[in-house]
C-alpha positions, -999 to +999 in steps of 0.1 A: +149-180-311+130-182-344+104-152-359+077-177-364+083-187-330+085-157-312+048-146-329+037-182-311+048-169-280+021-147-253+024-113-246+039-125-214+061-147-229+078-127-250+082-102-220+097-125-200+123-133-229+133-098-229+140-102-191+161-129-198+179-113-225+182-077-209+168-057-236+139-043-209+137-047-176+101-060-170+107-065-130+118-034-122+091-027-108+072-047-085+053-059-053+087-056-031+073-032-003+067-049+028+032-052+047+054-044+078+087-028+081+085-021+121+098-041+151+122-060+118+159-068+125+169-049+094+157-015+110+168-025+151+195-003+165+191-016+202+217-027+226+201-059+235+187-066+201+153-065+212+136-053+179+103-052+183+103-028+216+126-008+195+108-002+163+068-015+180+041-004+153+035+031+175+070+042+161+058+032+125+033+065+114+065+087+127+097+074+118+117+070+092+128+037+082+169+030+070+166+002+046+128-008+040+091+001+039+062-009+046+026-005+027-012-015+014-005-028-019+027-011-022+047-012-049+083-002-053+114+002-080+141-028-074+157-006-053+130+011-032+140+042-042+105+050-053+071+036-038+037+032-038+006+020-012-022+035+001-038+049+034-073+045+042-093+057+068-132+048+076-136+085+097-134+064+130-095+047+135-075+069+163-046+068+129-047+058+092-046+024+084-014+024+062+005-008+070-003-045+082-010-049+121-001-076+142+016-087+179+049-086+184+068-121+200+055-107+237+020-095+228+011-129+214+000-155+231+014-180+203+045-151+196+045-131+169+016-131+147-004-104+122-036-097+127-054-085+093-070-104+064-053-090+024-048-109-001-024-113-033-049-121-058-033-121-088+005-117-108+023-119-142+061-136-134+067-100-148+044-080-125+026-064-154-006-071-140-007-074-101-044-073-077-049-068-043-072-071-016-072-059+019-107-065+043-109-032+058-136-030+089-162+000+092-155+000+129-123+013+149-094-011+144-097-032+178-056-025+182-056-026+221-080-055+225-063-076+201-031-067+222-041-076+258-070-102+250-037-124+231-010-113+260-037-129+287-040-157+273-018-190+279+002-212+255-023-238+254-052-213+246-060-205+209-053-172+196-079-147+193-085-128+163-096-099+144-129-121+136-129-131+168-139-093+180-170-088+161-163-059+138-167-080+107-203-090+121-229-081+098-207-078+071-198-041+079-162-039+063-153-029+025-128-046+001-104-024-012-089-039-042-054-024-062-050-033-095-016-024-112-009-029-149+019-021-167+022-009-205+056-007-205+088-018-183+084+020-161+048+030-174+023+022-144-018+027-145-032+022-105-073+016-106-084+016-067-124+006-063-138-003-027-167-019-021-196-015+010-206-049+022-223-036+053-264-027+057-259+009+062-236+038+046-202+037+057-176+065+050-142+053+040-117+083+025-087+071+004-046+084+006-028+069-025+008+080-013+040+080-035+071+088-015+109+082-016+125+061+011+147+085+030+184+076+022+194+115+026+190+113+063+217+087+070+245+106+042+243+072+025+280+084+004+265+118+006+232+114-009+212+141-019+176+147-005+151+140-036+122+160-044+088+157-053+062+190-064+035+199-082+039+190-117+006+205-135-032+203-126-037+167-103+002+155-113+032+144-089+067+150-107+095+134-087+132+137-090+163+123-076+198+129-087+205+083-093+170+082-110+160+115-130+122+124-131+091+103-123+053+115-129+022+103-110-006+116-129-043+111-109-070+113-142-098+133-119-088+168-105-077+166-066-065+179-040-026+169-033-002+167+002+025+170+005+052+164+036+086+149+044+097+114+052+114+123+086+111+112+116+087+134+145+111+136+169+091+153+188+061+129+192+089+099+198+115+114+217+106+150+229+130+165+207+125+194+183+118+188+148+140+203+119+108+209+102+073+213+106+068+188+078+072+153+097+063+116+088+026+127+110+014+158+088-004+147+067-020+118+094-026+151+114-045+169+090-067+140+075-080+161+048-088+132+026-075+128-011-106+114-020-134+100+003-164+086+000-202+079+020-209+049+005-245+035+004-254-002+007-278-023-010-286-054-026-259-056-054-230-043-030-220-004-046-186-002-061-164+033-061-138+035-083-121+060-073-102+079-100-078+066-120-034+063-113-009+067-139+029+064-132+054+071-157+089+067-165+116+099-181+112+089-215+087+118-224+081+104-259+064+071-242+029+058-248+020+064-210+033+099-203+013+115-236-013+091-223-015+081-190-042+065-187-044+047-224-046+012-205-081+014-186-100-006-214-073-032-200-086-030-165-119-021-174-119-060-185-109-076-151-137-074-131-120-066-096-145-078-075-154-109-094-135-130-069-150-117-040-181-106-043-203-136-030-238-131-012-227-160+015-195-141+022-175-180+025-142-163+035-159-152+068-175-181+074-148-202+069-129-180+096-158-183+119-150-226+118 
């Protein structure tokens, strides 16, 4: 390509060209984390091939996956060694909202079915910019009601959806928007915004989570166990023998909680844990990294949590020196623009 033609390319076209030429691997990080990995064939080691029963939703918060991970608005590297996603808690649910919930084949009157509302709003071809929206109810999530009602219905009956439970009445829910923007291949800015559409103040707790997929418990090629540690105020350092070091920065000082990505055998199988720090530890502690009681009003109050910057091993990279230098880029993209409508058209369409 001639120099003049290259100059006429957009920034994303240049990134695509660099990806094709393998001079830069812009697609190394992307939205490669499943919304749901429980109940899948990939994680099934049952004798009869009963994947739904072998790894149900109830196990997911306490059990380490072997072949993949899941999460809300999750991103990871192409080998899914390091994952980032967010967990939510409204103060009423018995568990954190960490992944998408749905029905298994035997629970749904029409078979397997997700019972959530979430949207992949935007992504460039190289994932240099990504945007995700999740509709989080303010009342306790009706896990049992969804299972019991759908299981009781026949094949000819309509499905019982989340909207049918009445949990979104009076618009009592949050819009949780997650945006990602890349300054470089492995320099990523993360911005999380929540909006209360309900008539009253409501509590929302946010736990952005970064973790390693568990490869050490299965002794894959003698895999050494990676580590996460507090690096400096509001920062986490990640280190793995195959990846080197990387860092997650929080723009504001915040409490950091650590645990292991190991199965809670005590809860699931009544067998003593090898460590006190297992998958459920932070969920039991439930001291949120960020919490806001959001008021309500005509203009839909919006809370932006501290910005997060995930940076590469390169100590000289721009984001290593200033992890939040893309703030202006994300500020120009209104995270609520596509969904902040008084008519709440998405709810009306579901109720038809």
